[in-house]
Every structure is written in structure tokens, then in C-alpha cells.
N, C-alpha and C positions, 0 to 999 in steps of 0.2 A: 228666412231661414233664423228668425229670432223664433217665429212658433214651432218649427221644427225641436230646437231646444229645448223649449217649456214643455212642449207634449214627452220627449224624452225624460225629462225631470221627474213629471208625472206619475209616468210608465214606471218610472225606475222604484218611486217610493209605494205603488201600490202591489208592485213585484217583492218589494221586501216585506210589507204588510203580508203577503198572500203565504212566503216563504215563513212569517214568522207561527202564522194561523195554522201552518203545515206542523210545524216546529211543536207546538204546544198541543195539537192533535195526535201527532206519537207520545209524545210525554203521558197522555192519557192512559195509552194503551199499554203503559209499562206495568206489571206487575212485579212489586217489591216484595221480596220475602220478609219473612217474620224475624224477630230479632234471636230468636234461640238458633234458628237456623245460620243465620249471618254469623253469630256467636261461633259456631262449630267450624263452618267455612273458612272461617278468618283464622282460628287456632291451625285447621290440617294444613292451609296454604303458608302460614309461618312457620310449621313445623317442617314442613318439605323443602321450604327455602333453606333455612338453616341445614338439613340432612346433606343438600346437593353441596351447600356452601364449603360443610364440612369436606364432603368427598372428593369435590374439586381441589380444593385444600391441600388434601393428601395426596392426592394424585400430582397433584403441580411440586409437591415437595418431594415425590420418590422421581417425577421425570427430572427435575433438577441436580438429584444426584447422580443418576445415572450418566447423565449429560458430562458432569462433572468428574465423574471415573473416567470416562471416554476421553475427555480434553488433556487429562493428566498425562 
């Protein structure tokens, strides 16, 4: 029974190493974008987020006013 525990322990370590080797192999496949593209995409995402946040805020305020008028 003790031998089974030791064998399972060794399998866990080699399995973890195999998993880590797989992770490293996948990271080597990643194509990273260049700096200007990254900056441009970050600006676009930030602007779209701000615009959508403002639209949601305006809609929320409008719905709140309509509900307050209906309740009174």
C-alpha cells in the first residue's frame, strides 16, 4: 500500500511538470502585438468604455425620473 502512495506521488510531479511544459510551449506560440497597435487599441477600449458608461448613466437617470413621475 505504501508503494502505491509513492508511485502516485511521482506521477503527480511528472504530470505537473508535463502540464508546465505544455504551458511554456503555448506561451511560445503567442504573437504579441507591437507597441503602437497596443496603445491604439487601449485608447479605443478606454474611449468606448467611457462613452458606454455615460450612455448607461444617462439612461439610468432618465428611467429614474420616469419612475419617480409614475410613483407620485
